[in-house]
N, CA, C and O atoms as a CHARMM CRD file, in Angstrom:
* protein
*
  196
    1    1 UNK  N    -27.27600 -10.42700  -6.31700 PROA 1      0.00000
    2    1 UNK  CA   -26.67900 -10.91300  -7.55000 PROA 1      0.00000
    3    1 UNK  C    -27.08300 -10.04500  -8.74300 PROA 1      0.00000
    4    1 UNK  O    -26.51200 -10.17900  -9.82500 PROA 1      0.00000
    5    2 UNK  N    -28.05400  -9.16300  -8.55600 PROA 2      0.00000
    6    2 UNK  CA   -28.46900  -8.29700  -9.64800 PROA 2      0.00000
    7    2 UNK  C    -27.48500  -7.16200  -9.88000 PROA 2      0.00000
    8    2 UNK  O    -27.46900  -6.56100 -10.95500 PROA 2      0.00000
    9    3 UNK  N    -26.65900  -6.86300  -8.87100 PROA 3      0.00000
   10    3 UNK  CA   -25.65500  -5.81900  -9.03100 PROA 3      0.00000
   11    3 UNK  C    -24.54600  -6.32900  -9.94400 PROA 3      0.00000
   12    3 UNK  O    -24.12200  -7.47900  -9.82400 PROA 3      0.00000
   13    4 UNK  N    -24.09200  -5.51000 -10.82200 PROA 4      0.00000
   14    4 UNK  CA   -23.05500  -5.91100 -11.75700 PROA 4      0.00000
   15    4 UNK  C    -21.73800  -6.20100 -11.05000 PROA 4      0.00000
   16    4 UNK  O    -21.32700  -5.46700 -10.15100 PROA 4      0.00000
   17    5 UNK  N    -21.08100  -7.28400 -11.46600 PROA 5      0.00000
   18    5 UNK  CA   -19.74500  -7.66200 -10.99200 PROA 5      0.00000
   19    5 UNK  C    -19.67900  -7.93200  -9.49400 PROA 5      0.00000
   20    5 UNK  O    -18.65500  -7.66800  -8.86400 PROA 5      0.00000
   21    6 UNK  N    -20.75800  -8.45500  -8.91500 PROA 6      0.00000
   22    6 UNK  CA   -20.76800  -8.75100  -7.49400 PROA 6      0.00000
   23    6 UNK  C    -21.00000 -10.24400  -7.30500 PROA 6      0.00000
   24    6 UNK  O    -21.98600 -10.78400  -7.80600 PROA 6      0.00000
   25    7 UNK  N    -20.10300 -10.91700  -6.58800 PROA 7      0.00000
   26    7 UNK  CA   -20.23300 -12.34600  -6.35200 PROA 7      0.00000
   27    7 UNK  C    -21.25700 -12.61100  -5.25000 PROA 7      0.00000
   28    7 UNK  O    -21.72500 -11.68200  -4.59200 PROA 7      0.00000
   29    8 UNK  N    -21.59500 -13.86900  -5.05700 PROA 8      0.00000
   30    8 UNK  CA   -22.60000 -14.26000  -4.07000 PROA 8      0.00000
   31    8 UNK  C    -22.17200 -13.89100  -2.65200 PROA 8      0.00000
   32    8 UNK  O    -22.97200 -13.33800  -1.89700 PROA 8      0.00000
   33    9 UNK  N    -20.94400 -14.18000  -2.27800 PROA 9      0.00000
   34    9 UNK  CA   -20.47000 -13.86900  -0.92300 PROA 9      0.00000
   35    9 UNK  C    -20.45600 -12.36400  -0.68700 PROA 9      0.00000
   36    9 UNK  O    -20.84900 -11.89900   0.38300 PROA 9      0.00000
   37   10 UNK  N    -20.00800 -11.60500  -1.67800 PROA 10     0.00000
   38   10 UNK  CA   -19.99700 -10.14500  -1.54900 PROA 10     0.00000
   39   10 UNK  C    -21.41200  -9.59900  -1.41000 PROA 10     0.00000
   40   10 UNK  O    -21.65800  -8.70100  -0.60500 PROA 10     0.00000
   41   11 UNK  N    -22.33900 -10.13800  -2.18900 PROA 11     0.00000
   42   11 UNK  CA   -23.73500  -9.69300  -2.12100 PROA 11     0.00000
   43   11 UNK  C    -24.32100  -9.94900  -0.73400 PROA 11     0.00000
   44   11 UNK  O    -25.00200  -9.07900  -0.19100 PROA 11     0.00000
   45   12 UNK  N    -24.07600 -11.11000  -0.15500 PROA 12     0.00000
   46   12 UNK  CA   -24.57700 -11.41800   1.18800 PROA 12     0.00000
   47   12 UNK  C    -23.95000 -10.50200   2.23200 PROA 12     0.00000
   48   12 UNK  O    -24.62900 -10.06100   3.16000 PROA 12     0.00000
   49   13 UNK  N    -22.66900 -10.21700   2.08700 PROA 13     0.00000
   50   13 UNK  CA   -21.98600  -9.33200   3.02800 PROA 13     0.00000
   51   13 UNK  C    -22.57000  -7.92800   2.97600 PROA 13     0.00000
   52   13 UNK  O    -22.81900  -7.31100   4.01200 PROA 13     0.00000
   53   14 UNK  N    -22.78800  -7.42800   1.76700 PROA 14     0.00000
   54   14 UNK  CA   -23.36500  -6.08800   1.60000 PROA 14     0.00000
   55   14 UNK  C    -24.75900  -6.03100   2.21000 PROA 14     0.00000
   56   14 UNK  O    -25.08900  -5.07400   2.91100 PROA 14     0.00000
   57   15 UNK  N    -25.57900  -7.04200   1.95200 PROA 15     0.00000
   58   15 UNK  CA   -26.93700  -7.06400   2.51600 PROA 15     0.00000
   59   15 UNK  C    -26.90600  -7.11400   4.04300 PROA 15     0.00000
   60   15 UNK  O    -27.71800  -6.46500   4.70300 PROA 15     0.00000
   61   16 UNK  N    -25.98000  -7.87600   4.59800 PROA 16     0.00000
   62   16 UNK  CA   -25.87300  -7.95500   6.05000 PROA 16     0.00000
   63   16 UNK  C    -25.46900  -6.61100   6.65300 PROA 16     0.00000
   64   16 UNK  O    -25.95900  -6.23500   7.71800 PROA 16     0.00000
   65   17 UNK  N    -24.59100  -5.89700   5.98500 PROA 17     0.00000
   66   17 UNK  CA   -24.12700  -4.59800   6.48700 PROA 17     0.00000
   67   17 UNK  C    -25.16900  -3.50200   6.31000 PROA 17     0.00000
   68   17 UNK  O    -25.29000  -2.62100   7.16100 PROA 17     0.00000
   69   18 UNK  N    -25.92400  -3.54500   5.21400 PROA 18     0.00000
   70   18 UNK  CA   -26.90200  -2.49300   4.92900 PROA 18     0.00000
   71   18 UNK  C    -28.13800  -2.57700   5.80300 PROA 18     0.00000
   72   18 UNK  O    -28.69500  -1.55100   6.19300 PROA 18     0.00000
   73   19 UNK  N    -28.56700  -3.77500   6.11100 PROA 19     0.00000
   74   19 UNK  CA   -29.81100  -3.92600   6.86700 PROA 19     0.00000
   75   19 UNK  C    -31.00700  -3.69400   5.96300 PROA 19     0.00000
   76   19 UNK  O    -31.20300  -4.43900   5.00300 PROA 19     0.00000
   77   20 UNK  N    -31.80200  -2.68700   6.24400 PROA 20     0.00000
   78   20 UNK  CA   -33.01800  -2.39600   5.48400 PROA 20     0.00000
   79   20 UNK  C    -32.67700  -1.62800   4.20300 PROA 20     0.00000
   80   20 UNK  O    -32.34000  -0.44500   4.25600 PROA 20     0.00000
   81   21 UNK  N    -32.76600  -2.30100   3.05500 PROA 21     0.00000
   82   21 UNK  CA   -32.41100  -1.63800   1.79800 PROA 21     0.00000
   83   21 UNK  C    -33.58600  -0.86300   1.19200 PROA 21     0.00000
   84   21 UNK  O    -33.43300  -0.21500   0.15700 PROA 21     0.00000
   85   22 UNK  N    -34.75300  -0.92700   1.83300 PROA 22     0.00000
   86   22 UNK  CA   -35.90900  -0.19700   1.29800 PROA 22     0.00000
   87   22 UNK  C    -35.75200   1.31400   1.45300 PROA 22     0.00000
   88   22 UNK  O    -36.55200   2.07500   0.90700 PROA 22     0.00000
   89   23 UNK  N    -34.73100   1.75800   2.19100 PROA 23     0.00000
   90   23 UNK  CA   -34.49600   3.20200   2.33800 PROA 23     0.00000
   91   23 UNK  C    -33.94300   3.83700   1.07100 PROA 23     0.00000
   92   23 UNK  O    -33.90100   5.06200   0.95700 PROA 23     0.00000
   93   24 UNK  N    -33.51900   3.01500   0.12000 PROA 24     0.00000
   94   24 UNK  CA   -33.02300   3.52600  -1.15500 PROA 24     0.00000
   95   24 UNK  C    -34.16200   3.51300  -2.16800 PROA 24     0.00000
   96   24 UNK  O    -34.87100   2.51700  -2.31600 PROA 24     0.00000
   97   25 UNK  N    -34.32300   4.64100  -2.86600 PROA 25     0.00000
   98   25 UNK  CA   -35.42700   4.77500  -3.81800 PROA 25     0.00000
   99   25 UNK  C    -35.22500   3.97100  -5.09400 PROA 25     0.00000
  100   25 UNK  O    -36.19600   3.57200  -5.73700 PROA 25     0.00000
  101   26 UNK  N    -33.96600   3.73000  -5.46600 PROA 26     0.00000
  102   26 UNK  CA   -33.69800   3.01900  -6.71600 PROA 26     0.00000
  103   26 UNK  C    -32.40400   2.21700  -6.58600 PROA 26     0.00000
  104   26 UNK  O    -31.58500   2.49400  -5.70900 PROA 26     0.00000
  105   27 UNK  N    -32.22100   1.22800  -7.45300 PROA 27     0.00000
  106   27 UNK  CA   -30.97100   0.47500  -7.44600 PROA 27     0.00000
  107   27 UNK  C    -29.75500   1.37200  -7.70000 PROA 27     0.00000
  108   27 UNK  O    -28.68200   1.13800  -7.14500 PROA 27     0.00000
  109   28 UNK  N    -29.92600   2.39300  -8.53700 PROA 28     0.00000
  110   28 UNK  CA   -28.82000   3.30900  -8.82700 PROA 28     0.00000
  111   28 UNK  C    -28.40000   4.06000  -7.56300 PROA 28     0.00000
  112   28 UNK  O    -27.20700   4.27300  -7.34400 PROA 28     0.00000
  113   29 UNK  N    -29.35800   4.46200  -6.73100 PROA 29     0.00000
  114   29 UNK  CA   -29.04300   5.16100  -5.49400 PROA 29     0.00000
  115   29 UNK  C    -28.28900   4.23400  -4.53300 PROA 29     0.00000
  116   29 UNK  O    -27.36000   4.66800  -3.85200 PROA 29     0.00000
  117   30 UNK  N    -28.68400   2.98100  -4.48000 PROA 30     0.00000
  118   30 UNK  CA   -27.97600   1.99900  -3.65300 PROA 30     0.00000
  119   30 UNK  C    -26.55700   1.79600  -4.14300 PROA 30     0.00000
  120   30 UNK  O    -25.62200   1.77600  -3.34200 PROA 30     0.00000
  121   31 UNK  N    -26.38400   1.64500  -5.44000 PROA 31     0.00000
  122   31 UNK  CA   -25.04800   1.43800  -6.00600 PROA 31     0.00000
  123   31 UNK  C    -24.17400   2.67100  -5.79500 PROA 31     0.00000
  124   31 UNK  O    -22.97000   2.53800  -5.57500 PROA 31     0.00000
  125   32 UNK  N    -24.75600   3.86500  -5.85700 PROA 32     0.00000
  126   32 UNK  CA   -23.99500   5.08400  -5.59400 PROA 32     0.00000
  127   32 UNK  C    -23.55400   5.13300  -4.13500 PROA 32     0.00000
  128   32 UNK  O    -22.43400   5.54900  -3.84000 PROA 32     0.00000
  129   33 UNK  N    -24.42600   4.71000  -3.22300 PROA 33     0.00000
  130   33 UNK  CA   -24.08500   4.67000  -1.80300 PROA 33     0.00000
  131   33 UNK  C    -22.90800   3.72200  -1.56200 PROA 33     0.00000
  132   33 UNK  O    -22.05100   3.99100  -0.72000 PROA 33     0.00000
  133   34 UNK  N    -22.87200   2.62100  -2.29900 PROA 34     0.00000
  134   34 UNK  CA   -21.80600   1.63500  -2.15900 PROA 34     0.00000
  135   34 UNK  C    -20.54200   2.02700  -2.91000 PROA 34     0.00000
  136   34 UNK  O    -19.50400   1.38200  -2.76000 PROA 34     0.00000
  137   35 UNK  N    -20.62300   3.08900  -3.72100 PROA 35     0.00000
  138   35 UNK  CA   -19.45500   3.53800  -4.46800 PROA 35     0.00000
  139   35 UNK  C    -19.22300   2.75600  -5.75000 PROA 35     0.00000
  140   35 UNK  O    -18.10300   2.71500  -6.25800 PROA 35     0.00000
  141   36 UNK  N    -20.27500   2.13400  -6.27800 PROA 36     0.00000
  142   36 UNK  CA   -20.14500   1.31800  -7.48000 PROA 36     0.00000
  143   36 UNK  C    -20.54000   2.04800  -8.75700 PROA 36     0.00000
  144   36 UNK  O    -20.49100   1.46400  -9.84000 PROA 36     0.00000
  145   37 UNK  N    -20.93100   3.31500  -8.64800 PROA 37     0.00000
  146   37 UNK  CA   -21.31900   4.10600  -9.81600 PROA 37     0.00000
  147   37 UNK  C    -20.14200   5.00300 -10.19700 PROA 37     0.00000
  148   37 UNK  O    -19.66900   5.79000  -9.37700 PROA 37     0.00000
  149   38 UNK  N    -19.67200   4.88600 -11.43400 PROA 38     0.00000
  150   38 UNK  CA   -18.55400   5.73900 -11.83700 PROA 38     0.00000
  151   38 UNK  C    -18.94500   7.21400 -11.83700 PROA 38     0.00000
  152   38 UNK  O    -20.09200   7.56600 -12.11300 PROA 38     0.00000
  153   39 UNK  N    -17.98100   8.06000 -11.52600 PROA 39     0.00000
  154   39 UNK  CA   -18.24500   9.49000 -11.52200 PROA 39     0.00000
  155   39 UNK  C    -17.03700  10.23400 -12.06400 PROA 39     0.00000
  156   39 UNK  O    -15.94300   9.68100 -12.18300 PROA 39     0.00000
  157   40 UNK  N    -17.25600  11.47700 -12.38500 PROA 40     0.00000
  158   40 UNK  CA   -16.18700  12.31600 -12.92000 PROA 40     0.00000
  159   40 UNK  C    -16.18500  13.64300 -12.17500 PROA 40     0.00000
  160   40 UNK  O    -17.23700  14.23000 -11.92100 PROA 40     0.00000
  161   41 UNK  N    -14.99100  14.10400 -11.83100 PROA 41     0.00000
  162   41 UNK  CA   -14.83000  15.39800 -11.17500 PROA 41     0.00000
  163   41 UNK  C    -13.90700  16.24100 -12.05300 PROA 41     0.00000
  164   41 UNK  O    -12.70800  15.97200 -12.12800 PROA 41     0.00000
  165   42 UNK  N    -14.45400  17.25100 -12.71200 PROA 42     0.00000
  166   42 UNK  CA   -13.68300  18.05800 -13.63100 PROA 42     0.00000
  167   42 UNK  C    -13.58200  19.49700 -13.14000 PROA 42     0.00000
  168   42 UNK  O    -14.50400  20.02800 -12.52000 PROA 42     0.00000
  169   43 UNK  N    -12.45400  20.10500 -13.42700 PROA 43     0.00000
  170   43 UNK  CA   -12.24300  21.50200 -13.09800 PROA 43     0.00000
  171   43 UNK  C    -11.37300  22.11200 -14.20800 PROA 43     0.00000
  172   43 UNK  O    -10.17700  21.83400 -14.29700 PROA 43     0.00000
  173   44 UNK  N    -11.98600  22.93500 -15.03600 PROA 44     0.00000
  174   44 UNK  CA   -11.25000  23.51900 -16.16000 PROA 44     0.00000
  175   44 UNK  C    -10.74300  22.44000 -17.09100 PROA 44     0.00000
  176   44 UNK  O    -11.52000  21.60100 -17.54700 PROA 44     0.00000
  177   45 UNK  N     -9.45900  22.44700 -17.38000 PROA 45     0.00000
  178   45 UNK  CA    -8.90600  21.43700 -18.29100 PROA 45     0.00000
  179   45 UNK  C     -8.47000  20.18200 -17.55600 PROA 45     0.00000
  180   45 UNK  O     -8.07100  19.20300 -18.18500 PROA 45     0.00000
  181   46 UNK  N     -8.54200  20.19900 -16.22700 PROA 46     0.00000
  182   46 UNK  CA    -8.17500  19.03700 -15.43000 PROA 46     0.00000
  183   46 UNK  C     -9.34700  18.07000 -15.32600 PROA 46     0.00000
  184   46 UNK  O    -10.46900  18.47300 -15.01800 PROA 46     0.00000
  185   47 UNK  N     -9.08000  16.78200 -15.58700 PROA 47     0.00000
  186   47 UNK  CA   -10.14000  15.78700 -15.58000 PROA 47     0.00000
  187   47 UNK  C     -9.71600  14.60200 -14.72000 PROA 47     0.00000
  188   47 UNK  O     -8.66800  14.00300 -14.96000 PROA 47     0.00000
  189   48 UNK  N    -10.52700  14.26100 -13.71900 PROA 48     0.00000
  190   48 UNK  CA   -10.26200  13.11600 -12.85100 PROA 48     0.00000
  191   48 UNK  C    -11.44400  12.18000 -12.96000 PROA 48     0.00000
  192   48 UNK  O    -12.57700  12.56700 -12.67600 PROA 48     0.00000
  193   49 UNK  N    -11.18600  10.94800 -13.37200 PROA 49     0.00000
  194   49 UNK  CA   -12.25800   9.95300 -13.53900 PROA 49     0.00000
  195   49 UNK  C    -12.20600   8.94400 -12.44100 PROA 49     0.00000
  196   49 UNK  O    -13.02600   8.02600 -12.40700 PROA 49     0.00000
């Protein structure tokens, strides 16, 4: 429930799928693994968010 915008059922599902979450050094690394951290891929004048 500490993850932003994640409901209780989703949180339980994620924990069940991940198993041991101690392999992640930080909450940010866990959220990046789950694809919940926004990123940007830029090339010259082209910008994809």
